[in-house]
PDB file of N, CA, C and O in Angstrom:
ATOM      1  N   MET A   1     -53.252  78.003 -34.219  1.00  0.00           N
ATOM      2  CA  MET A   1     -53.840  76.767 -34.680  1.00  0.00           C
ATOM      3  C   MET A   1     -52.932  76.067 -35.685  1.00  0.00           C
ATOM      4  O   MET A   1     -52.942  74.841 -35.789  1.00  0.00           O
ATOM      5  N   SER A   2     -52.152  76.847 -36.421  1.00  0.00           N
ATOM      6  CA  SER A   2     -51.249  76.228 -37.393  1.00  0.00           C
ATOM      7  C   SER A   2     -50.167  75.423 -36.686  1.00  0.00           C
ATOM      8  O   SER A   2     -49.705  74.412 -37.215  1.00  0.00           O
ATOM      9  N   ASP A   3     -49.756  75.860 -35.489  1.00  0.00           N
ATOM     10  CA  ASP A   3     -48.779  75.094 -34.721  1.00  0.00           C
ATOM     11  C   ASP A   3     -49.312  73.703 -34.383  1.00  0.00           C
ATOM     12  O   ASP A   3     -48.566  72.724 -34.386  1.00  0.00           O
ATOM     13  N   PHE A   4     -50.592  73.628 -34.097  1.00  0.00           N
ATOM     14  CA  PHE A   4     -51.216  72.341 -33.785  1.00  0.00           C
ATOM     15  C   PHE A   4     -51.106  71.397 -34.973  1.00  0.00           C
ATOM     16  O   PHE A   4     -50.739  70.234 -34.808  1.00  0.00           O
ATOM     17  N   PHE A   5     -51.419  71.884 -36.164  1.00  0.00           N
ATOM     18  CA  PHE A   5     -51.355  71.029 -37.352  1.00  0.00           C
ATOM     19  C   PHE A   5     -49.913  70.653 -37.705  1.00  0.00           C
ATOM     20  O   PHE A   5     -49.659  69.558 -38.207  1.00  0.00           O
ATOM     21  N   VAL A   6     -48.977  71.557 -37.443  1.00  0.00           N
ATOM     22  CA  VAL A   6     -47.567  71.234 -37.648  1.00  0.00           C
ATOM     23  C   VAL A   6     -47.155  70.123 -36.682  1.00  0.00           C
ATOM     24  O   VAL A   6     -46.452  69.192 -37.074  1.00  0.00           O
ATOM     25  N   ALA A   7     -47.586  70.214 -35.432  1.00  0.00           N
ATOM     26  CA  ALA A   7     -47.257  69.193 -34.437  1.00  0.00           C
ATOM     27  C   ALA A   7     -47.859  67.840 -34.805  1.00  0.00           C
ATOM     28  O   ALA A   7     -47.194  66.812 -34.679  1.00  0.00           O
ATOM     29  N   VAL A   8     -49.101  67.833 -35.255  1.00  0.00           N
ATOM     30  CA  VAL A   8     -49.745  66.583 -35.658  1.00  0.00           C
ATOM     31  C   VAL A   8     -49.017  65.983 -36.866  1.00  0.00           C
ATOM     32  O   VAL A   8     -48.778  64.777 -36.916  1.00  0.00           O
ATOM     33  N   GLY A   9     -48.674  66.817 -37.819  1.00  0.00           N
ATOM     34  CA  GLY A   9     -47.952  66.342 -38.993  1.00  0.00           C
ATOM     35  C   GLY A   9     -46.591  65.775 -38.628  1.00  0.00           C
ATOM     36  O   GLY A   9     -46.179  64.753 -39.176  1.00  0.00           O
ATOM     37  N   LEU A  10     -45.894  66.421 -37.716  1.00  0.00           N
ATOM     38  CA  LEU A  10     -44.595  65.931 -37.271  1.00  0.00           C
ATOM     39  C   LEU A  10     -44.729  64.599 -36.546  1.00  0.00           C
ATOM     40  O   LEU A  10     -43.918  63.697 -36.754  1.00  0.00           O
ATOM     41  N   ALA A  11     -45.744  64.468 -35.697  1.00  0.00           N
ATOM     42  CA  ALA A  11     -45.974  63.206 -34.984  1.00  0.00           C
ATOM     43  C   ALA A  11     -46.263  62.077 -35.972  1.00  0.00           C
ATOM     44  O   ALA A  11     -45.750  60.970 -35.813  1.00  0.00           O
ATOM     45  N   ILE A  12     -47.071  62.347 -36.979  1.00  0.00           N
ATOM     46  CA  ILE A  12     -47.386  61.339 -37.994  1.00  0.00           C
ATOM     47  C   ILE A  12     -46.133  60.972 -38.791  1.00  0.00           C
ATOM     48  O   ILE A  12     -45.918  59.800 -39.102  1.00  0.00           O
ATOM     49  N   ALA A  13     -45.319  61.954 -39.118  1.00  0.00           N
ATOM     50  CA  ALA A  13     -44.093  61.688 -39.874  1.00  0.00           C
ATOM     51  C   ALA A  13     -43.124  60.825 -39.066  1.00  0.00           C
ATOM     52  O   ALA A  13     -42.538  59.882 -39.596  1.00  0.00           O
ATOM     53  N   ILE A  14     -42.959  61.146 -37.798  1.00  0.00           N
ATOM     54  CA  ILE A  14     -42.055  60.369 -36.952  1.00  0.00           C
ATOM     55  C   ILE A  14     -42.568  58.942 -36.791  1.00  0.00           C
ATOM     56  O   ILE A  14     -41.792  57.991 -36.886  1.00  0.00           O
ATOM     57  N   GLU A  15     -43.857  58.786 -36.551  1.00  0.00           N
ATOM     58  CA  GLU A  15     -44.431  57.448 -36.420  1.00  0.00           C
ATOM     59  C   GLU A  15     -44.281  56.668 -37.725  1.00  0.00           C
ATOM     60  O   GLU A  15     -43.967  55.478 -37.701  1.00  0.00           O
ATOM     61  N   GLY A  16     -44.497  57.313 -38.833  1.00  0.00           N
ATOM     62  CA  GLY A  16     -44.333  56.655 -40.126  1.00  0.00           C
ATOM     63  C   GLY A  16     -42.906  56.193 -40.359  1.00  0.00           C
ATOM     64  O   GLY A  16     -42.678  55.109 -40.895  1.00  0.00           O
ATOM     65  N   MET A  17     -41.945  57.015 -39.958  1.00  0.00           N
ATOM     66  CA  MET A  17     -40.541  56.614 -40.100  1.00  0.00           C
ATOM     67  C   MET A  17     -40.234  55.387 -39.247  1.00  0.00           C
ATOM     68  O   MET A  17     -39.497  54.502 -39.679  1.00  0.00           O
ATOM     69  N   LEU A  18     -40.796  55.328 -38.035  1.00  0.00           N
ATOM     70  CA  LEU A  18     -40.569  54.166 -37.178  1.00  0.00           C
ATOM     71  C   LEU A  18     -41.113  52.895 -37.819  1.00  0.00           C
ATOM     72  O   LEU A  18     -40.455  51.855 -37.792  1.00  0.00           O
ATOM     73  N   TYR A  19     -42.318  52.975 -38.399  1.00  0.00           N
ATOM     74  CA  TYR A  19     -42.905  51.805 -39.064  1.00  0.00           C
ATOM     75  C   TYR A  19     -42.091  51.420 -40.298  1.00  0.00           C
ATOM     76  O   TYR A  19     -41.947  50.234 -40.593  1.00  0.00           O
ATOM     77  N   ALA A  20     -41.563  52.395 -41.016  1.00  0.00           N
ATOM     78  CA  ALA A  20     -40.782  52.107 -42.224  1.00  0.00           C
ATOM     79  C   ALA A  20     -39.411  51.519 -41.884  1.00  0.00           C
ATOM     80  O   ALA A  20     -38.939  50.612 -42.570  1.00  0.00           O
ATOM     81  N   LEU A  21     -38.777  52.027 -40.837  1.00  0.00           N
ATOM     82  CA  LEU A  21     -37.432  51.578 -40.484  1.00  0.00           C
ATOM     83  C   LEU A  21     -37.414  50.290 -39.669  1.00  0.00           C
ATOM     84  O   LEU A  21     -36.500  49.478 -39.806  1.00  0.00           O
ATOM     85  N   PHE A  22     -38.425  50.104 -38.820  1.00  0.00           N
ATOM     86  CA  PHE A  22     -38.441  48.960 -37.907  1.00  0.00           C
ATOM     87  C   PHE A  22     -39.789  48.240 -37.926  1.00  0.00           C
ATOM     88  O   PHE A  22     -40.456  48.185 -36.893  1.00  0.00           O
ATOM     89  N   PRO A  23     -40.215  47.685 -39.072  1.00  0.00           N
ATOM     90  CA  PRO A  23     -41.548  47.077 -39.133  1.00  0.00           C
ATOM     91  C   PRO A  23     -41.715  45.893 -38.178  1.00  0.00           C
ATOM     92  O   PRO A  23     -42.761  45.758 -37.543  1.00  0.00           O
ATOM     93  N   GLU A  24     -40.705  45.040 -38.069  1.00  0.00           N
ATOM     94  CA  GLU A  24     -40.831  43.880 -37.171  1.00  0.00           C
ATOM     95  C   GLU A  24     -40.843  44.315 -35.710  1.00  0.00           C
ATOM     96  O   GLU A  24     -41.600  43.777 -34.902  1.00  0.00           O
ATOM     97  N   GLY A  25     -40.012  45.281 -35.380  1.00  0.00           N
ATOM     98  CA  GLY A  25     -39.995  45.797 -34.014  1.00  0.00           C
ATOM     99  C   GLY A  25     -41.317  46.443 -33.628  1.00  0.00           C
ATOM    100  O   GLY A  25     -41.779  46.297 -32.496  1.00  0.00           O
ATOM    101  N   MET A  26     -41.925  47.156 -34.568  1.00  0.00           N
ATOM    102  CA  MET A  26     -43.209  47.798 -34.284  1.00  0.00           C
ATOM    103  C   MET A  26     -44.313  46.751 -34.094  1.00  0.00           C
ATOM    104  O   MET A  26     -45.200  46.925 -33.258  1.00  0.00           O
ATOM    105  N   LYS A  27     -44.255  45.673 -34.867  1.00  0.00           N
ATOM    106  CA  LYS A  27     -45.231  44.590 -34.699  1.00  0.00           C
ATOM    107  C   LYS A  27     -45.092  43.958 -33.312  1.00  0.00           C
ATOM    108  O   LYS A  27     -46.086  43.713 -32.629  1.00  0.00           O
ATOM    109  N   LYS A  28     -43.844  43.699 -32.908  1.00  0.00           N
ATOM    110  CA  LYS A  28     -43.609  43.115 -31.584  1.00  0.00           C
ATOM    111  C   LYS A  28     -44.099  44.053 -30.483  1.00  0.00           C
ATOM    112  O   LYS A  28     -44.700  43.614 -29.502  1.00  0.00           O
ATOM    113  N   MET A  29     -43.834  45.357 -30.657  1.00  0.00           N
ATOM    114  CA  MET A  29     -44.267  46.319 -29.657  1.00  0.00           C
ATOM    115  C   MET A  29     -45.787  46.351 -29.554  1.00  0.00           C
ATOM    116  O   MET A  29     -46.337  46.417 -28.455  1.00  0.00           O
ATOM    117  N   MET A  30     -46.472  46.304 -30.708  1.00  0.00           N
ATOM    118  CA  MET A  30     -47.936  46.318 -30.692  1.00  0.00           C
ATOM    119  C   MET A  30     -48.490  45.090 -29.978  1.00  0.00           C
ATOM    120  O   MET A  30     -49.469  45.189 -29.240  1.00  0.00           O
ATOM    121  N   MET A  31     -47.864  43.929 -30.196  1.00  0.00           N
ATOM    122  CA  MET A  31     -48.322  42.715 -29.519  1.00  0.00           C
ATOM    123  C   MET A  31     -48.115  42.834 -28.011  1.00  0.00           C
ATOM    124  O   MET A  31     -48.946  42.365 -27.234  1.00  0.00           O
ATOM    125  N   GLN A  32     -47.016  43.456 -27.595  1.00  0.00           N
ATOM    126  CA  GLN A  32     -46.775  43.661 -26.173  1.00  0.00           C
ATOM    127  C   GLN A  32     -47.801  44.617 -25.578  1.00  0.00           C
ATOM    128  O   GLN A  32     -48.272  44.408 -24.460  1.00  0.00           O
ATOM    129  N   VAL A  33     -48.147  45.664 -26.320  1.00  0.00           N
ATOM    130  CA  VAL A  33     -49.139  46.631 -25.834  1.00  0.00           C
ATOM    131  C   VAL A  33     -50.503  45.955 -25.708  1.00  0.00           C
ATOM    132  O   VAL A  33     -51.228  46.202 -24.745  1.00  0.00           O
ATOM    133  N   LEU A  34     -50.857  45.107 -26.672  1.00  0.00           N
ATOM    134  CA  LEU A  34     -52.132  44.399 -26.604  1.00  0.00           C
ATOM    135  C   LEU A  34     -52.212  43.491 -25.386  1.00  0.00           C
ATOM    136  O   LEU A  34     -53.300  43.261 -24.859  1.00  0.00           O
ATOM    137  N   ALA A  35     -51.078  42.973 -24.933  1.00  0.00           N
ATOM    138  CA  ALA A  35     -51.056  42.087 -23.771  1.00  0.00           C
ATOM    139  C   ALA A  35     -51.101  42.860 -22.452  1.00  0.00           C
ATOM    140  O   ALA A  35     -51.354  42.269 -21.403  1.00  0.00           O
ATOM    141  N   MET A  36     -50.861  44.159 -22.490  1.00  0.00           N
ATOM    142  CA  MET A  36     -50.837  44.963 -21.268  1.00  0.00           C
ATOM    143  C   MET A  36     -52.253  45.281 -20.804  1.00  0.00           C
ATOM    144  O   MET A  36     -53.170  45.379 -21.620  1.00  0.00           O
ATOM    145  N   PRO A  37     -52.429  45.441 -19.500  1.00  0.00           N
ATOM    146  CA  PRO A  37     -53.736  45.885 -19.001  1.00  0.00           C
ATOM    147  C   PRO A  37     -54.040  47.310 -19.482  1.00  0.00           C
ATOM    148  O   PRO A  37     -53.132  48.122 -19.663  1.00  0.00           O
ATOM    149  N   SER A  38     -55.311  47.595 -19.684  1.00  0.00           N
ATOM    150  CA  SER A  38     -55.716  48.914 -20.175  1.00  0.00           C
ATOM    151  C   SER A  38     -55.240  50.042 -19.269  1.00  0.00           C
ATOM    152  O   SER A  38     -54.875  51.115 -19.750  1.00  0.00           O
ATOM    153  N   ALA A  39     -55.242  49.805 -17.978  1.00  0.00           N
ATOM    154  CA  ALA A  39     -54.814  50.852 -17.041  1.00  0.00           C
ATOM    155  C   ALA A  39     -53.343  51.226 -17.274  1.00  0.00           C
ATOM    156  O   ALA A  39     -52.978  52.397 -17.171  1.00  0.00           O
ATOM    157  N   SER A  40     -52.515  50.251 -17.580  1.00  0.00           N
ATOM    158  CA  SER A  40     -51.100  50.527 -17.837  1.00  0.00           C
ATOM    159  C   SER A  40     -50.918  51.315 -19.132  1.00  0.00           C
ATOM    160  O   SER A  40     -50.093  52.226 -19.200  1.00  0.00           O
ATOM    161  N   VAL A  41     -51.688  50.963 -20.153  1.00  0.00           N
ATOM    162  CA  VAL A  41     -51.625  51.682 -21.424  1.00  0.00           C
ATOM    163  C   VAL A  41     -52.091  53.120 -21.225  1.00  0.00           C
ATOM    164  O   VAL A  41     -51.495  54.056 -21.759  1.00  0.00           O
ATOM    165  N   ARG A  42     -53.157  53.285 -20.455  1.00  0.00           N
ATOM    166  CA  ARG A  42     -53.682  54.626 -20.181  1.00  0.00           C
ATOM    167  C   ARG A  42     -52.657  55.463 -19.422  1.00  0.00           C
ATOM    168  O   ARG A  42     -52.453  56.636 -19.735  1.00  0.00           O
ATOM    169  N   THR A  43     -52.015  54.859 -18.423  1.00  0.00           N
ATOM    170  CA  THR A  43     -51.007  55.571 -17.643  1.00  0.00           C
ATOM    171  C   THR A  43     -49.830  55.992 -18.526  1.00  0.00           C
ATOM    172  O   THR A  43     -49.341  57.116 -18.421  1.00  0.00           O
ATOM    173  N   ALA A  44     -49.386  55.098 -19.382  1.00  0.00           N
ATOM    174  CA  ALA A  44     -48.287  55.433 -20.293  1.00  0.00           C
ATOM    175  C   ALA A  44     -48.698  56.553 -21.238  1.00  0.00           C
ATOM    176  O   ALA A  44     -47.896  57.444 -21.519  1.00  0.00           O
ATOM    177  N   GLY A  45     -49.930  56.527 -21.733  1.00  0.00           N
ATOM    178  CA  GLY A  45     -50.412  57.582 -22.629  1.00  0.00           C
ATOM    179  C   GLY A  45     -50.492  58.934 -21.948  1.00  0.00           C
ATOM    180  O   GLY A  45     -50.096  59.951 -22.518  1.00  0.00           O
ATOM    181  N   ILE A  46     -51.003  58.944 -20.733  1.00  0.00           N
ATOM    182  CA  ILE A  46     -51.107  60.197 -19.984  1.00  0.00           C
ATOM    183  C   ILE A  46     -49.715  60.743 -19.677  1.00  0.00           C
ATOM    184  O   ILE A  46     -49.474  61.946 -19.783  1.00  0.00           O
ATOM    185  N   THR A  47     -48.806  59.855 -19.297  1.00  0.00           N
ATOM    186  CA  THR A  47     -47.427  60.275 -19.014  1.00  0.00           C
ATOM    187  C   THR A  47     -46.770  60.863 -20.252  1.00  0.00           C
ATOM    188  O   THR A  47     -46.130  61.912 -20.176  1.00  0.00           O
ATOM    189  N   ALA A  48     -46.922  60.199 -21.389  1.00  0.00           N
ATOM    190  CA  ALA A  48     -46.349  60.702 -22.635  1.00  0.00           C
ATOM    191  C   ALA A  48     -46.948  62.056 -23.007  1.00  0.00           C
ATOM    192  O   ALA A  48     -46.231  62.953 -23.451  1.00  0.00           O
ATOM    193  N   ALA A  49     -48.255  62.204 -22.828  1.00  0.00           N
ATOM    194  CA  ALA A  49     -48.905  63.478 -23.137  1.00  0.00           C
ATOM    195  C   ALA A  49     -48.382  64.594 -22.231  1.00  0.00           C
ATOM    196  O   ALA A  49     -48.140  65.710 -22.691  1.00  0.00           O
ATOM    197  N   MET A  50     -48.212  64.293 -20.957  1.00  0.00           N
ATOM    198  CA  MET A  50     -47.707  65.305 -20.021  1.00  0.00           C
ATOM    199  C   MET A  50     -46.276  65.705 -20.365  1.00  0.00           C
ATOM    200  O   MET A  50     -45.929  66.884 -20.300  1.00  0.00           O
ATOM    201  N   ILE A  51     -45.451  64.740 -20.728  1.00  0.00           N
ATOM    202  CA  ILE A  51     -44.074  65.051 -21.122  1.00  0.00           C
ATOM    203  C   ILE A  51     -44.067  65.911 -22.386  1.00  0.00           C
ATOM    204  O   ILE A  51     -43.295  66.864 -22.492  1.00  0.00           O
ATOM    205  N   GLY A  52     -44.931  65.568 -23.340  1.00  0.00           N
ATOM    206  CA  GLY A  52     -45.019  66.351 -24.574  1.00  0.00           C
ATOM    207  C   GLY A  52     -45.465  67.783 -24.324  1.00  0.00           C
ATOM    208  O   GLY A  52     -44.893  68.720 -24.882  1.00  0.00           O
ATOM    209  N   VAL A  53     -46.471  67.955 -23.499  1.00  0.00           N
ATOM    210  CA  VAL A  53     -46.958  69.301 -23.179  1.00  0.00           C
ATOM    211  C   VAL A  53     -45.871  70.091 -22.448  1.00  0.00           C
ATOM    212  O   VAL A  53     -45.661  71.270 -22.731  1.00  0.00           O
ATOM    213  N   ALA A  54     -45.184  69.442 -21.513  1.00  0.00           N
ATOM    214  CA  ALA A  54     -44.119  70.121 -20.778  1.00  0.00           C
ATOM    215  C   ALA A  54     -42.982  70.539 -21.715  1.00  0.00           C
ATOM    216  O   ALA A  54     -42.423  71.628 -21.580  1.00  0.00           O
ATOM    217  N   LEU A  55     -42.651  69.667 -22.657  1.00  0.00           N
ATOM    218  CA  LEU A  55     -41.583  69.989 -23.612  1.00  0.00           C
ATOM    219  C   LEU A  55     -41.971  71.185 -24.488  1.00  0.00           C
ATOM    220  O   LEU A  55     -41.163  72.089 -24.702  1.00  0.00           O
ATOM    221  N   VAL A  56     -43.190  71.186 -24.984  1.00  0.00           N
ATOM    222  CA  VAL A  56     -43.661  72.315 -25.793  1.00  0.00           C
ATOM    223  C   VAL A  56     -43.682  73.583 -24.940  1.00  0.00           C
ATOM    224  O   VAL A  56     -43.285  74.647 -25.413  1.00  0.00           O
ATOM    225  N   TRP A  57     -44.134  73.485 -23.704  1.00  0.00           N
ATOM    226  CA  TRP A  57     -44.199  74.645 -22.813  1.00  0.00           C
ATOM    227  C   TRP A  57     -42.797  75.198 -22.560  1.00  0.00           C
ATOM    228  O   TRP A  57     -42.591  76.411 -22.567  1.00  0.00           O
ATOM    229  N   LEU A  58     -41.831  74.297 -22.335  1.00  0.00           N
ATOM    230  CA  LEU A  58     -40.456  74.760 -22.102  1.00  0.00           C
ATOM    231  C   LEU A  58     -39.873  75.432 -23.337  1.00  0.00           C
ATOM    232  O   LEU A  58     -39.236  76.480 -23.232  1.00  0.00           O
ATOM    233  N   VAL A  59     -40.088  74.835 -24.505  1.00  0.00           N
ATOM    234  CA  VAL A  59     -39.535  75.384 -25.738  1.00  0.00           C
ATOM    235  C   VAL A  59     -40.198  76.712 -26.062  1.00  0.00           C
ATOM    236  O   VAL A  59     -39.520  77.682 -26.401  1.00  0.00           O
ATOM    237  N   ARG A  60     -41.525  76.760 -25.959  1.00  0.00           N
ATOM    238  CA  ARG A  60     -42.246  78.003 -26.283  1.00  0.00           C
ATOM    239  C   ARG A  60     -41.984  79.081 -25.242  1.00  0.00           C
ATOM    240  O   ARG A  60     -41.933  80.264 -25.578  1.00  0.00           O
ATOM    241  N   GLY A  61     -41.818  78.691 -23.990  1.00  0.00           N
ATOM    242  CA  GLY A  61     -41.558  79.659 -22.924  1.00  0.00           C
ATOM    243  C   GLY A  61     -40.175  80.264 -23.016  1.00  0.00           C
ATOM    244  O   GLY A  61     -39.942  81.380 -22.552  1.00  0.00           O
ATOM    245  N   ALA A  62     -39.241  79.512 -23.628  1.00  0.00           N
ATOM    246  CA  ALA A  62     -37.872  79.999 -23.739  1.00  0.00           C
ATOM    247  C   ALA A  62     -37.702  81.007 -24.862  1.00  0.00           C
ATOM    248  O   ALA A  62     -36.688  81.702 -24.915  1.00  0.00           O
ATOM    249  N   MET A  63     -38.661  81.099 -25.748  1.00  0.00           N
ATOM    250  CA  MET A  63     -38.542  82.010 -26.891  1.00  0.00           C
ATOM    251  C   MET A  63     -39.053  83.381 -26.564  1.00  0.00           C
ATOM    252  O   MET A  63     -39.025  84.269 -27.416  1.00  0.00           O
TER     253      MET A  63
END
């Protein structure tokens, strides 16, 4: 369970760095996401989640 909280903390830290380093770019990206159909946003989210799970599985499986 501690790995889960480490992963969540890392995701929050990375997202925070993106907002701090590229505030205007993040605003533009959010406006583009708002203009996208919900189905496209959902598909992108599911794809990102699957890639993340696969990456964790590969890293953990290699140890």
